[in-house]
N, C-alpha and C positions, 0 to 999 in steps of 0.2 A: 519402464525402467525400475530397477529394484528400489531406488531412492523414492520414487513416486509411490510405490506400493507401501513402503515403510511409512511415508507421510500419511497415506490414506488410513492406515491402521491407527496412527496417532490421533487423527481427527475423529475416528469412530469412537475412541475412548472418551473424548471430551470435545464434541463439536462446538458447543457454545464457547468454551474457553479458547479454542483455536480460532474461532471466528471473531469474537469480540474482545478477548482478553479478560482481565478482571472487571467484573461488572460494576458500573456506577449506577445505582438504582435511581439517582436523581436525573439522569440523562437518557435520551433515546440512544440505544446502541446502533452504530453504523459500521459495517465492514465495507471498505471501499477498495475496489480492485482497479488498478490504473497501470498505464504504460507511459513512460516519459516521452515517447514519440507520438502519442495519441493526441490529435488536435482537440478532440472533445474533452479529454482529461485535462488539458492545459487550461480550458475555460472553467471546468467544473471544480477542480481542486481549490482554487482561490475562493470560490463561492462556499465550499464546505468549510473552509477555515473561518468564515465569518459567523458561522452558526454556534451559538453559545449553549444551546440546550441539547447538544449531541455529544456522544463519546465516540470518536472515530478511531477505528483500527485500520491502519493503512496496509494493504496487501498488494504487493507488486504482481504484475501479470505481464512480464516482458515477453512480447511476441512479435515485435516489429523490427527485429534484426539485432545485430551485434551491439549497436549503440544503446538499444533498450537494456540489454543485459549488463553492459558496462555501467550505465546509470543506476540501475537497480542495485547492483553489487556495491557501488559507492555509497548509495543512500543507506543501505542496510549496515554497511561497515561504519558509516558516520554515526549511526545510533549508538555504537559502543563508546563514542566520545561525546555523547550528549548533543549531537549536532544534526539529528535526522531532519527536524523541521527546517532548519536553514538550508540544508542540502536539498531537500525535497523541493522547497519553494524555488530555489535558484535553478535546479535542473528542469523544473516545469517551465521556467522562463527562458532557458538556454536557446539561443537562435541557431545553434549548429550541433552537430553530432559530438557527444562527449567522448574524449579520448584520455589517455593517461595524463597528457600535459594539461588539459582543461581541468581534470579532476584534481591534480596537484595544485594548480593555481586557485581553484575554488576552495580547497582545504586551507591553503595559506590565507586566503582573503577572509575566511570566517574564524580563523585562529585555532584550527586543530592541526594535529600532527599528520602531515601529508604522507610521510614514509610509513607510519603505522597504518593509516587508512588504506594505502595501496597494498600493504601486506594483509590486512584484515579482509580485504575484498576477495582474497583467494581462499579464505578459511572455510572449513567444513560447516561451521555454524551458519555462515551466509548462504551456502549452498542448501543447507537444510531448510532455511527460511523460504528460499525460492521454491523448493519442492512442496513445502507446506502450503504456501499460497496457491500453487498450481493444483494441489489436491483439493483444497477448499473450492476453488473455481470450478473444478470438474464436478464436485458434489452438487453444485448449483447450476450446472450446465452453462457456465460462462465460457464462451469460446473466444471472446475478445473483450475489449475495454471500451468505455468504462462499464463497470458493473458494481452494484451495491446490494447489500442486504441491510435493510433498514427495519430494525425490530424483527418482524416476522414476514416482511415483504421483500421480494427480490425485484430489483430494477436492472434491466440490461439496456445500455445505451444512454443517450442524453435524457435529461429531465429538466423541465423549466423550473425557475425559482419558485413560482407559485405552486406547482405540483409537488415540489420537494417540501415546501413548508406545510402543505396540507397532509402529505404522507407522514411527516415527522409528528405533526399534531395527532394524527390518527394512531400512530404507534406509541405515543406517550404512555408510559406505564407497562409497555410490553416486556415480557420476560422471556428468556431463552431457556428452555428446558428440554 
């Protein structure tokens, strides 16, 4: 699609920025590709949150149906109200398929404007972010979730806590150029 082609051109101009965001040279850069309907992602996301020596850039990779897309759009839109972390964590723990009613109730429960969130979910900038994440995943041949780029290393699939810690230590001081 044309949107994917445009996103691919954008990442070619600044792959590191698109992948990791603004660099924090005191932390190991991690780009994490997830899907809210992925059972492995539901276990891995909370583990990643406990790591204090990494700078995580969250990239959606909704591929497990309409509920995945709804959840991703909601989380990206929640970022505009400073609520990505709360939305992400709750969506990762959701026991059922997110729909408009659930998204509205979740917005209300964490204190953000539900009407604005539902409107923002349809925005072009949300769609652009989804295509950007897809283009990045394609660049690293990630066909599913979870996937990570930790410093200079690509990890596809699950990873044990021990291996994750060892890889983060190995990539300490890595730069993206």
